[in-house]
C-alpha positions in Angstrom: 9.0 21.9 0.3 10.1 21.4 3.9 9.1 17.8 4.4 9.0 15.9 7.8 9.2 12.2 8.0 8.4 10.2 11.3 9.8 6.7 11.1 12.8 5.6 8.9 11.9 2.1 8.1 11.8 1.0 4.4 8.9 3.3 3.5 10.1 6.4 5.4 13.8 6.2 4.4 12.9 5.5 0.7 10.5 8.5 0.8 13.2 10.6 2.3 15.9 9.6 -0.3 13.4 10.5 -3.1 12.2 13.7 -1.6 15.9 14.9 -1.2 16.8 13.8 -4.8 13.8 16.0 -5.9 15.3 19.0 -4.2 13.1 19.2 -1.0 14.4 19.7 2.5 13.7 16.7 4.7 13.7 16.5 8.6 13.2 13.1 10.2 12.8 11.4 13.5 13.0 7.8 14.5 12.8 6.1 17.9 15.9 4.1 16.9 19.4 5.5 16.7 20.3 4.8 13.2 23.9 4.5 12.0 25.1 7.6 10.0 25.9 5.4 7.1 22.2 4.4 6.6 21.0 8.0 6.3 21.1 9.8 3.0 23.2 12.9 2.6 21.3 16.1 3.4 18.7 14.4 5.8 18.4 16.4 9.1 17.7 14.3 12.2 15.5 15.9 14.8 15.1 14.9 18.6 11.4 14.4 18.4 8.2 14.0 16.1 7.3 17.5 17.4 10.5 19.0 16.4 10.1 17.5 12.8 6.6 18.9 12.5 7.9 22.2 13.7 10.3 22.4 10.8 7.9 21.0 8.1 5.2 22.1 5.7 4.0 18.6 5.6 4.7 15.8 8.0 4.6 12.1 6.8 4.0 9.4 9.4 5.7 6.1 8.4 5.7 4.0 11.5 4.8 0.4 11.9 1.3 0.1 13.2 -1.9 1.8 14.6 -0.6 2.3 18.2 2.6 3.9 16.8 0.7 6.1 14.5 -1.5 7.6 17.4 1.8 7.9 19.5 3.4 9.8 16.8 0.5 12.1 16.5 -0.7 12.6 20.0 2.0 11.3 22.4 4.5 13.3 24.5 6.4 15.3 21.7 4.0 14.2 19.1 3.4 15.9 15.7 0.1 17.5 17.0 1.8 19.3 19.8 3.0 21.8 17.1 -0.1 24.0 16.4 0.4 25.8 13.2 -2.3 27.0 10.7 -2.4 24.8 7.6 -0.1 22.1 8.8 -0.8 18.9 6.9 -0.1 15.4 8.3 -0.1 12.3 5.9 -0.3 8.8 7.3 1.7 6.5 5.2 1.6 3.6 7.6 -0.8 0.7 6.8 -3.4 0.8 9.6 -7.2 0.2 10.1 -9.6 2.7 8.5 -11.2 3.4 12.0 -7.7 4.5 13.2 -7.5 6.9 10.2 -10.9 8.5 11.2 -9.8 8.7 14.9 -6.6 10.3 13.9 -8.3 12.7 11.6 -10.8 14.0 14.2 -7.9 14.5 16.6 -5.9 16.4 14.0 -8.9 18.5 13.1 -9.5 19.4 16.8 -5.9 20.6 16.9 -6.1 22.7 13.7 -4.2 20.3 11.4 -5.4 18.5 8.2 -4.8 14.7 8.2 -4.6 12.6 5.0 -4.5 8.9 4.6 -1.7 8.0 2.1 -1.7 4.4 1.0 1.6 3.4 -0.6 2.1 0.1 -2.5 5.0 -1.8 -3.9 7.4 -0.8 -1.2 10.0 -3.1 -2.7 10.4 -0.4 -5.4 12.1 1.8 -2.9 15.0 -0.5 -2.6 16.1 0.2 -6.1 15.2 4.0 -6.1 11.8 3.7 -7.9 8.7 5.5 -6.9 5.7 3.8 -5.2 2.0 3.9 -6.2 0.2 6.4 -4.0 -3.6 6.4 -3.0 -4.5 9.6 -1.1 -7.7 10.3 0.8 -8.8 13.4 2.6 -9.3 17.1 2.0 -8.5 17.7 -1.6 -7.1 21.2 -0.9 -4.6 19.7 1.6 -3.6 17.0 -1.0 -2.9 19.8 -3.6 -1.0 21.7 -1.0 1.4 18.9 -0.4 1.3 17.3 -3.9 5.0 18.2 -4.6 6.0 16.2 -1.7 3.8 13.2 -2.6 5.1 13.2 -6.2 8.6 13.2 -5.1 8.2 9.6 -4.0 4.8 8.5 -5.7 3.9 7.7 -9.2 1.1 7.7 -9.8 -0.5 9.7 -7.0 -4.2 8.9 -7.3 -6.8 10.9 -5.4 -9.2 8.4 -4.0 -11.9 10.7 -2.2 -12.8 11.5 1.3 -10.7 10.6 4.4 -10.3 6.8 4.8 -10.4 6.1 1.0 -6.7 6.0 0.5 -6.2 3.5 3.3 -9.2 1.5 1.9 -7.6 1.3 -1.5 -4.3 0.3 0.1 -6.0 -2.5 2.2 -7.9 -3.8 -0.8 -4.7 -3.8 -2.9 -2.9 -5.8 -0.1 -5.8 -8.2 -0.1 -5.0 -8.9 -3.9 -1.3 -9.1 -3.2 -1.4 -11.6 -0.3 -4.2 -13.7 -1.6 -2.7 -13.9 -5.1 0.7 -14.7 -3.6 -1.0 -17.9 -2.0 -2.5 -18.9 -5.3 0.9 -18.3 -7.1 2.5 -20.6 -4.7 -0.1 -23.4 -5.3 0.2 -23.0 -9.0 4.0 -23.2 -9.0 3.7 -26.3 -6.6 1.3 -28.1 -8.8 3.5 -27.6 -11.9 6.7 -28.5 -10.1 5.2 -31.7 -8.5 4.0 -32.8 -11.9 7.6 -32.4 -13.3 7.4 -29.0 -15.0 10.4 -26.8 -14.4 9.4 -23.9 -12.3 11.5 -21.3 -14.4 9.7 -22.5 -17.5 6.4 -22.3 -15.8 7.0 -18.8 -14.6 8.0 -17.6 -18.2 4.8 -19.1 -19.7 2.6 -17.5 -16.9 4.2 -14.0 -17.4 3.7 -14.3 -21.1 0.0 -15.2 -20.6 -0.5 -12.5 -18.1 0.9 -9.9 -20.5 -1.6 -11.0 -23.2 -4.5 -11.6 -20.8 -4.5 -8.5 -18.8 -3.1 -9.5 -15.4 -4.8 -8.3 -12.2 -8.1 -6.6 -12.6 -8.7 -8.0 -16.0 -12.3 -9.2 -14.9 -13.2 -5.9 -13.1 -14.8 -3.1 -15.3 -15.7 0.2 -13.4 -19.4 1.2 -13.8 -20.7 4.7 -14.2 -21.8 4.9 -10.6 -18.4 3.9 -9.2 -19.2 0.2 -8.8 -18.4 -2.8 -10.8 -20.0 -3.6 -14.2 -21.7 -7.1 -14.5 -20.9 -9.6 -15.7 -17.4 -9.8 -14.2 -15.7 -13.2 -13.8 -15.6 -15.7 -16.7 -18.4 -18.2 -16.8 -18.6 -20.5 -13.8 -18.8 -23.7 -16.0 -15.4 -23.0 -17.4 -13.9 -22.1 -14.0 -15.4 -25.3 -12.5 -14.2 -27.6 -15.3 -10.7 -26.3 -15.2 -10.3 -26.1 -11.5 -11.7 -29.6 -11.2 -9.0 -30.9 -13.5 -6.3 -29.0 -11.6 -7.6 -30.5 -8.4 -7.7 -33.9 -9.8 -4.1 -33.7 -10.7 -3.3 -32.3 -7.3 -5.0 -35.4 -5.7 -2.9 -37.8 -7.8 0.1 -36.1 -6.6 -1.1 -36.0 -3.0 -0.8 -32.3 -3.0 -3.0 -30.0 -0.9 -4.2 -26.9 -2.7 -6.7 -25.0 -0.2 -7.0 -21.8 -2.3 -7.8 -23.7 -5.4 -10.2 -26.0 -3.5 -12.1 -22.8 -2.1 -12.2 -21.2 -5.5 -13.7 -24.4 -7.1 -16.3 -24.4 -4.3 -17.3 -20.8 -4.8 -17.7 -21.0 -8.6 -19.7 -24.2 -8.2 -22.1 -22.7 -5.7 -22.5 -19.5 -7.9 -21.0 -17.2 -5.2 -18.3 -15.6 -7.3 -20.7 -13.4 -9.4 
C-alpha cells in the first residue's frame, strides 16, 4: 500500500520503519526538520500533510495531542485538503474521545473515513517489535487499510464504532499508569524492609506468570460487560492490605495507592 504518516515521533517513526520493512511505500511529513540519519531508508519526505495524503491510500496521524491532530487534519495544507474518494485517515495519537468524534464528523463532511487507532506498548518500537492496536470506526474502512495496520500492529483488534479504539487505549493507559504507581509502592515497601529489589521483582514476575497478571479478575459477560463476582473477597484484601500498611507505618513509609485500595475494599466499593 501507499501509506502516509504525519508526525515522526516514536510512534510515527516506528510505524514507518515496520511498514517499509513489510514492503509498503511510505511518505511522511513532520513539522520538524529531522536529520537524514534518523530516517529509515526508503522513506519519502513531503512538504506538507496534504502532500502526504495526496500520495497515500491510507494516512496515519501520529502527532502529540488533540490540537495537533485537528491541525494535521484541517489546518492549512492539512490532510483533509485532499478530497479523494475512499481516502482513509487513522488517528494514532492518544487524544480525547470527543476529539475523535469531532474529527470523524469533519472527515465525513469532506468525503474521507476517519478511524481511531489506539496503539499500546510504544516502547516495543525501539527494538523493532510491533504494537498492540485497538481500532474503531467503519469496518469496511478498517479492512481496506488492514495490510497497513498489520505491518506495525499485532494484534490488530477491531473494537467497534468510532471512538471505541481510543476508549480501549485510554482504559489500557489507566491500567498502565495506575499499576505503575502500585508497582513503585510495592517495591518501596520491600526495599525499606530490607528485601533486595531484584529478588522481589523476580518473585513478583514468577507469581504473575502463575496468577494470570493483568485482567485476571475480569471475565467478559455475554452481553459485553463484566461477569460477577470479579475481585477477590474483600475480607482477604482488607486483611492483607492492613498488614502491608502496618509494616509501612513502622517504616514511616507513605503508600497512598495502597491506603486508598484498603479503604475501597473496606467500604465495599470494589465490587
